[in-house]
C-alpha positions as CSV (number, residue, x, y, z in Angstrom):
1,X,164.8,131.8,141.7
2,X,161.6,132.6,139.9
3,X,161.0,130.4,136.9
4,X,163.1,127.5,138.3
5,X,162.3,124.3,140.0
6,X,164.1,124.4,143.3
7,X,165.5,121.0,144.4
8,X,167.1,120.7,147.8
9,X,169.1,117.6,148.5
10,X,169.6,116.9,152.2
11,X,172.9,115.3,153.2
12,X,174.6,114.2,156.4
13,X,177.7,112.5,157.6
14,X,178.3,108.9,156.3
15,X,175.8,109.5,153.4
16,X,176.3,107.5,150.2
17,X,178.1,109.8,147.8
18,X,176.2,108.2,144.8
19,X,172.9,109.1,146.5
20,X,174.1,112.8,146.2
21,X,175.8,112.5,142.8
22,X,173.1,110.6,140.9
23,X,170.1,113.0,141.3
24,X,172.2,116.1,141.1
25,X,174.0,114.9,137.9
26,X,170.8,113.8,136.2
27,X,169.0,117.1,136.9
28,X,172.1,119.0,135.7
29,X,172.0,117.1,132.5
30,X,168.3,117.7,132.1
31,X,169.1,121.5,132.4
32,X,171.7,121.2,129.7
33,X,169.2,119.4,127.4
34,X,166.8,122.2,127.8
35,X,164.6,121.5,130.8
36,X,162.1,124.4,131.0
37,X,161.8,125.6,133.7
38,X,165.3,124.5,134.7
39,X,166.2,122.8,138.0
40,X,168.0,124.9,140.6
41,X,169.9,122.3,142.6
42,X,171.0,123.0,146.2
43,X,172.8,120.7,148.6
44,X,172.0,121.4,152.3
45,X,173.2,120.2,155.6
46,X,172.7,121.3,159.2
47,X,175.0,124.3,159.8
48,X,176.1,124.2,156.2
49,X,178.8,121.7,157.3
50,X,180.6,119.6,154.7
51,X,179.2,116.1,154.7
52,X,181.8,113.4,155.0
53,X,180.5,110.6,152.8
54,X,180.9,106.9,153.8
55,X,183.8,106.8,151.4
56,X,185.6,109.5,153.4
57,X,185.1,112.1,150.7
58,X,184.0,115.6,152.0
59,X,181.1,117.0,150.0
60,X,180.6,120.8,150.5
61,X,177.1,122.1,151.2
62,X,175.9,125.3,149.7
63,X,173.0,125.8,152.1
64,X,172.3,125.6,155.8
65,X,169.1,123.6,156.3
66,X,167.9,125.9,159.0
67,X,168.0,128.9,156.7
68,X,166.4,127.3,153.6
69,X,163.0,128.7,153.0
70,X,160.2,127.5,150.7
71,X,158.4,127.1,148.5
72,X,160.4,124.2,147.1
73,X,159.7,122.0,144.1
74,X,161.4,118.9,145.4
75,X,163.0,117.8,148.7
76,X,165.3,114.8,148.4
77,X,166.8,113.0,151.4
78,X,169.8,110.8,150.6
79,X,170.7,107.5,152.2
80,X,173.8,105.8,153.4
81,X,175.2,104.0,156.4
82,X,174.7,107.2,158.4
83,X,170.9,107.0,158.0
84,X,170.2,105.7,161.4
85,X,172.2,108.5,163.1
86,X,170.4,111.0,160.9
87,X,167.0,109.4,161.7
88,X,167.8,110.0,165.4
89,X,168.9,113.6,164.9
90,X,165.9,115.7,166.0
91,X,167.2,119.0,164.7
92,X,167.6,117.4,161.3
93,X,164.2,115.8,161.4
94,X,162.7,119.1,162.4
95,X,164.1,120.8,159.4
96,X,163.0,118.0,157.1
97,X,159.5,118.2,158.4
98,X,159.5,122.0,157.9
99,X,160.7,121.9,154.4
100,X,158.5,118.9,153.4
101,X,155.5,121.0,154.3
102,X,156.7,123.7,151.8
103,X,157.6,121.3,149.0
104,X,155.5,120.1,146.1
105,X,156.9,116.6,146.5
106,X,159.3,114.8,148.8
107,X,161.7,112.0,147.8
108,X,164.2,109.6,149.4
109,X,167.1,107.7,147.9
110,X,167.9,104.3,149.3
111,X,167.9,104.4,153.2
112,X,166.9,108.1,153.1
113,X,163.5,106.5,153.8
114,X,164.7,106.0,157.4
115,X,164.9,109.8,157.8
116,X,161.5,110.4,156.2
117,X,160.0,107.7,158.3
118,X,161.5,109.0,161.5
119,X,160.1,112.5,160.5
120,X,156.6,110.9,160.3
121,X,156.3,111.6,156.5
122,X,155.9,107.9,155.4
123,X,153.1,106.8,157.8
124,X,150.3,105.0,155.9
125,X,152.2,105.2,152.6
126,X,153.6,102.5,150.4
127,X,157.4,103.0,150.1
128,X,160.5,101.2,149.0
129,X,164.1,101.2,150.2
130,X,167.3,99.2,149.8
131,X,166.4,95.5,149.9
132,X,168.8,94.8,152.8
133,X,167.2,97.5,155.0
134,X,163.6,97.0,154.3
135,X,162.7,94.5,157.1
136,X,164.3,96.7,159.7
137,X,162.4,99.8,158.5
138,X,159.1,97.9,158.6
139,X,159.8,96.7,162.1
140,X,160.6,100.2,163.4
141,X,157.7,101.9,161.6
142,X,154.8,99.5,161.4
143,X,152.5,102.3,160.0
144,X,154.8,102.4,156.9
145,X,154.0,99.9,154.1
146,X,157.5,98.8,153.1
147,X,157.8,97.0,149.7
148,X,161.3,96.2,148.6
149,X,160.3,94.8,145.2
150,X,160.3,97.9,143.0
151,X,163.1,100.3,142.2
152,X,160.9,103.3,142.8
153,X,157.5,103.9,144.4
154,X,155.2,106.9,144.2
155,X,152.5,107.3,146.8
156,X,150.8,110.7,146.3
157,X,153.5,113.4,146.5
158,X,156.0,111.1,148.2
159,X,158.6,109.2,146.1
160,X,161.0,106.6,147.4
161,X,163.7,104.6,145.7
162,X,165.7,101.5,146.3
163,X,169.5,101.2,146.8
164,X,172.2,103.5,145.5
165,X,172.0,103.6,141.6
166,X,168.2,103.5,141.7
167,X,168.6,107.2,142.5
168,X,169.0,107.5,138.7
169,X,165.7,105.7,138.1
170,X,164.0,108.0,140.7
171,X,165.4,111.1,139.1
172,X,164.6,110.0,135.6
173,X,161.0,109.4,136.8
174,X,160.8,112.9,138.2
175,X,162.2,114.4,135.0
176,X,159.7,112.5,133.0
177,X,156.8,113.6,135.2
178,X,158.0,117.2,134.8
179,X,159.1,117.4,131.2
180,X,157.9,114.3,129.5
181,X,159.5,111.1,128.2
182,X,161.6,112.8,125.4
183,X,163.8,114.7,127.8
184,X,164.0,111.8,130.2
185,X,165.2,109.6,127.4
186,X,167.8,112.2,126.4
187,X,169.1,112.3,129.9
188,X,169.2,108.5,130.1
189,X,171.2,108.3,126.9
190,X,173.7,110.8,128.3
191,X,174.0,108.8,131.5
192,X,174.3,105.5,129.5
193,X,171.5,104.0,131.5
194,X,168.1,102.5,130.6
195,X,165.1,104.9,131.0
196,X,163.2,102.2,132.9
197,X,164.9,99.2,134.4
198,X,163.1,96.0,135.4
199,X,162.6,95.8,139.1
200,X,164.8,92.8,139.6
201,X,167.9,94.4,138.2
202,X,168.6,96.3,141.4
203,X,166.4,94.7,144.1
204,X,166.9,91.1,145.3
205,X,163.6,89.5,146.0
206,X,162.3,85.9,146.2
207,X,159.1,87.2,144.7
208,X,160.7,87.9,141.3
209,X,161.2,84.4,140.0
210,X,160.8,85.2,136.3
211,X,163.6,86.8,134.3
212,X,162.9,90.3,132.9
213,X,161.2,90.3,129.5
214,X,163.6,90.8,126.6
215,X,161.4,93.3,124.8
216,X,162.3,96.8,125.9
217,X,158.8,98.2,125.7
218,X,157.3,95.4,127.7
219,X,160.2,95.7,130.2
220,X,159.7,99.4,130.6
221,X,155.9,99.0,131.0
222,X,156.4,96.4,133.7
223,X,158.8,98.6,135.5
224,X,156.2,101.3,135.4
225,X,153.5,98.9,136.8
226,X,155.8,97.8,139.6
227,X,156.2,101.4,140.9
228,X,152.7,102.7,140.2
229,X,150.4,99.9,141.4
230,X,147.6,102.1,142.7
231,X,147.3,104.0,139.4
232,X,145.3,103.3,136.3
233,X,147.0,100.3,134.8
234,X,144.3,99.1,132.4
235,X,145.4,97.8,129.0
236,X,144.1,101.1,127.5
237,X,146.2,103.2,129.9
238,X,149.3,101.1,129.3
239,X,148.8,101.3,125.6
240,X,148.5,105.1,125.7
241,X,151.7,105.2,127.8
242,X,153.6,103.1,125.2
243,X,152.1,104.9,122.2
244,X,150.6,101.7,120.7
245,X,147.2,100.1,120.2
246,X,145.7,97.8,122.9
247,X,145.7,95.0,120.3
248,X,149.5,95.4,119.7
249,X,150.0,95.7,123.5
250,X,148.3,92.3,124.0
251,X,150.3,90.7,121.3
252,X,153.6,91.9,122.9
253,X,152.6,90.7,126.4
254,X,151.5,87.4,125.1
255,X,154.7,86.9,123.1
256,X,157.1,88.0,125.8
257,X,155.3,87.3,129.1
258,X,153.0,84.5,128.1
259,X,150.0,86.4,129.5
260,X,147.7,89.3,128.8
261,X,148.4,92.8,130.1
262,X,145.5,92.6,132.6
263,X,146.8,89.3,134.0
264,X,150.3,90.6,134.3
265,X,149.1,93.7,136.2
266,X,147.0,91.5,138.5
267,X,150.0,89.2,139.3
268,X,152.2,92.2,140.0
269,X,149.6,93.7,142.3
270,X,149.0,90.4,144.1
271,X,152.7,89.7,144.7
272,X,153.3,93.2,146.0
273,X,150.3,92.9,148.3
274,X,151.5,89.6,149.6
275,X,154.8,91.1,150.5
276,X,153.1,94.1,152.3
277,X,150.8,91.7,154.1
278,X,153.9,89.9,155.5
279,X,156.1,92.9,156.2
280,X,153.7,95.5,157.5
281,X,150.9,95.8,160.1
282,X,148.6,97.5,157.6
283,X,145.0,96.1,157.4
284,X,144.1,94.3,154.2
285,X,141.9,97.2,153.1
286,X,144.8,99.6,153.2
287,X,147.1,97.2,151.4
288,X,144.3,96.7,148.8
289,X,144.2,100.4,148.1
290,X,147.9,100.8,147.9
291,X,148.3,97.9,145.4
292,X,145.4,98.9,143.2
293,X,142.7,96.5,144.3
294,X,139.1,97.9,144.7
295,X,138.5,96.3,148.1
296,X,139.9,93.9,150.7
297,X,137.6,91.2,149.4
298,X,139.0,91.6,145.9
299,X,142.5,91.2,147.3
300,X,141.5,88.1,149.3
301,X,140.2,86.6,146.1
302,X,143.5,87.4,144.4
303,X,145.4,85.7,147.1
304,X,143.2,82.6,146.8
305,X,143.6,82.6,143.0
306,X,147.4,83.2,143.0
307,X,148.6,81.4,146.2
308,X,145.6,79.3,147.4
309,X,145.6,81.0,150.8
310,X,143.7,83.7,152.6
311,X,145.1,87.0,153.6
312,X,145.1,86.1,157.3
313,X,146.9,82.9,156.6
314,X,149.4,84.7,154.4
315,X,150.5,86.8,157.4
316,X,151.0,83.7,159.6
317,X,152.9,81.5,157.2
318,X,156.6,81.2,158.1
319,X,157.6,81.2,154.4
320,X,156.1,82.7,151.3
321,X,153.7,80.2,149.6
322,X,154.6,79.5,145.9
323,X,152.1,80.7,143.3
324,X,149.6,78.2,142.1
325,X,150.4,79.2,138.6
326,X,153.7,80.7,137.4
327,X,153.7,84.5,136.8
328,X,154.5,83.9,133.1
329,X,151.7,81.4,132.6
330,X,149.0,82.1,130.1
331,X,145.9,83.9,131.2
332,X,143.4,81.3,132.4
333,X,140.7,83.9,133.2
334,X,141.0,83.6,137.0
């Protein structure tokens, strides 16, 4: 398969059929729209057994996990109600670990994060999963920084996504990384789905009080911010991503969010860090790195500015404190 990007999708009994269909369909459409190099998509199970989806539909596998060899471009583990049994299946975990070591990147859809976590591949990483399963994942794997706000999260070469149809968001992100936004937009149009959805369309979170912005460009940029908190999110970087000037970016954010790009990024980082502080055992220094703050002290100041509490108190409070200023408030310079 020289000249192709090999993508192996790992399935098991009681997997969610959409978790299999969404990435495979999006990658297939990318091929039909001229992805170069194209994707070679393989579905693999232990023993090459057909996987019975949670809907009762049998999905035939083309590969036996034990005989798949690398190198691979992408390893994707799907989710579903069978994730806990899969996460307790040591032969499956052994193959996932083996193939992850031979893959350029590793991804999970929905509760596929349970399998990656059980395989030890998510320790000390910021990840997301289905909103209804995040707390349990954090309890079982305290070394994993679980954040159920975003639809997709990239931490190094590991990608995780939220529930079910966010598999499309994940796959579109992979396509955009590989081939650029033009092809990703073409695939999104074919799928009749937005290229970037705002985080609160798929995930249910008390931390997302404001409605998504009406402007598509601002909405797309904030979706990018939510999933890439540790990356360069300066106004100049966001303007480059959008193909506009920083002055026009500021005008758009002021008009549609009531704040500047820098303030919007700081709020997104602070709220994500607050959730990680409450849902994981990670030290503040690690949370600060994962959410794009320069240091634990900078994060503590952000907590004080936004919530009026320290990081240690944030962990101990029974309920999330309300922000001192609404997320859409004008930039006060704090």
